[in-house]
C-alpha positions in Angstrom: -22.8 -3.7 -8.4 -19.7 -3.5 -6.1 -18.9 -1.2 -3.2 -18.7 2.4 -4.3 -19.2 1.5 -8.0 -22.0 2.5 -10.4 -22.8 1.4 -13.9 -23.4 4.1 -16.5 -26.2 4.0 -19.1 -24.3 1.6 -21.3 -23.4 -0.7 -18.4 -19.7 0.2 -18.1 -18.3 0.4 -14.6 -17.6 3.9 -13.5 -15.3 4.8 -10.6 -16.7 7.2 -8.0 -13.7 7.7 -5.7 -10.2 9.0 -5.7 -8.5 6.1 -4.0 -8.5 4.2 -7.3 -6.9 7.1 -9.1 -4.2 7.5 -6.4 -3.3 3.8 -6.4 -3.2 3.8 -10.3 -0.8 6.8 -10.0 1.4 4.9 -7.6 1.5 2.0 -10.0 2.5 4.4 -12.9 5.2 6.0 -10.8 6.6 2.6 -9.8 6.6 1.7 -13.5 8.5 4.7 -14.7 11.6 6.6 -13.8 10.9 10.2 -14.7 12.7 13.0 -12.8 10.2 15.9 -12.4 11.4 17.4 -9.2 9.8 17.5 -5.8 6.3 18.4 -4.6 5.4 20.5 -1.5 4.1 17.6 0.7 7.0 15.2 1.3 4.6 12.2 1.4 2.3 13.2 -1.4 1.3 10.0 -3.3 1.6 11.8 -6.6 5.2 12.8 -6.0 7.5 11.7 -8.8 9.9 10.1 -9.4 9.8 6.9 -7.4 12.3 7.6 -4.7 10.9 11.0 -4.0 9.5 9.9 -0.6 13.0 8.7 0.5 15.1 10.8 2.8 17.6 11.6 1.3 15.8 11.7 -2.0 16.9 10.1 -5.2 18.0 6.8 -3.7 17.2 3.5 -5.4 13.5 2.5 -4.9 11.1 0.1 -6.6 8.1 0.4 -4.2 5.9 3.1 -2.9 4.7 1.8 0.5 1.1 2.9 1.3 -1.8 2.2 3.6 -5.5 2.2 2.8 -8.1 3.5 5.2 -11.5 2.0 5.5 -14.6 4.3 5.5 -14.6 4.4 9.3 -11.0 5.7 9.2 -9.3 2.5 10.4 -6.4 1.0 8.5 -7.2 -1.9 6.2 -5.3 -5.0 7.2 -4.4 -8.2 5.3 -3.0 -11.5 6.3 0.5 -12.7 5.4 2.9 -15.6 6.3 6.2 -14.5 7.7 9.5 -15.1 6.0 11.1 -16.9 9.0 8.6 -19.6 9.8 5.9 -21.2 7.7 3.5 -21.7 10.7 3.6 -18.1 12.0 0.8 -15.9 10.7 0.6 -12.1 10.9 -1.3 -9.1 9.6 -0.1 -5.9 7.9 -1.5 -2.6 7.0 1.3 -1.8 4.4 1.0 -2.6 0.7 2.7 -2.4 -2.7 0.5 -2.2 -5.8 1.2 -5.1 -8.2 -1.6 -4.7 -10.8 -4.8 -2.7 -11.5 -7.6 -4.2 -13.6 -11.3 -4.1 -14.3 -11.7 -0.4 -13.7 -10.8 -0.1 -10.0 -9.7 -3.5 -8.8 -6.1 -4.0 -7.7 -3.8 -6.8 -6.6 -1.7 -5.6 -3.7 1.3 -7.3 -2.2 1.2 -7.4 1.6 4.4 -6.0 3.0 5.9 -7.4 6.2 6.4 -4.5 8.7 9.7 -4.6 10.5 10.9 -3.0 13.7 14.5 -2.3 14.6 16.7 -5.4 14.2 14.5 -6.8 11.4 12.0 -8.2 13.8 8.4 -8.5 12.4 6.2 -6.0 14.1 2.9 -7.4 15.5 0.4 -4.8 14.5 -2.6 -6.2 16.2 -3.8 -5.4 19.7 -3.6 -8.1 22.4 -7.2 -9.1 21.5 -5.9 -9.8 18.0 -8.7 -8.1 16.2 -7.9 -4.4 16.0 -4.8 -2.6 14.7 -2.5 -1.2 17.4 -1.8 2.3 16.1 1.1 2.8 18.4 2.9 -0.2 17.0 2.5 1.2 13.4 4.7 4.1 14.5 7.5 1.7 15.4 7.8 0.2 11.9 11.1 1.3 10.3 11.4 -1.0 7.3 9.4 -3.4 5.1 10.0 -6.7 3.4 8.0 -8.1 0.5 5.8 -11.1 1.5 4.6 -13.8 -0.9 1.0 -12.9 0.1 -1.2 -10.8 -2.2 -4.8 -9.6 -1.8 -7.2 -8.4 -4.5 -9.3 -5.4 -3.5 -12.0 -3.1 -4.9 -10.4 0.3 -4.4 -13.8 2.0 -4.4 -14.4 0.5 -0.9 -11.8 2.7 0.7 -12.0 6.4 1.7 -8.3 7.3 1.8 -4.8 6.2 0.8 -1.7 7.4 2.7 1.7 7.0 1.1 4.5 6.2 3.7 7.8 5.9 2.0 9.6 4.8 -1.2 11.8 1.8 -0.6 13.8 -0.8 -2.4 12.4 -4.3 -1.9 14.0 -6.1 -4.9 10.5 -7.0 -6.3 10.7 -8.4 -9.8 8.0 -7.1 -12.2 
């Protein structure tokens, strides 16, 4: 049995948390182009259509950028290789959902966080182990990396949608 997952009497995997439902909704919104107006919270993960989190709204978008929060409230981070140099390694807390399978598992593309001037933002503290929350605030754009991570969405306590952007990711 995985983190946050139970089996029912027949042995089927049953989701216990809402993070799976939210990420599944993000995937559905990315996959469709339905104009149903705006919600009250401008960064509500369920806001449709894709592009609704963009200011001004209704611009071209193919990705809903989001963060996952661990059960202790810290952002989940994943490793990626930068676009500029094959030997430079970084971590990001920003993701794009690529696929959901087996109940509540997902493949997430790690997004490269960019500061002004298209410079990669180093999101880790000087010690290199914790996420520097003040640096997250300096991220102004994202780029798709070639790195993906497969996660059990039941292992997270929250998902926060950040912005709808166009990354030119082919489905």
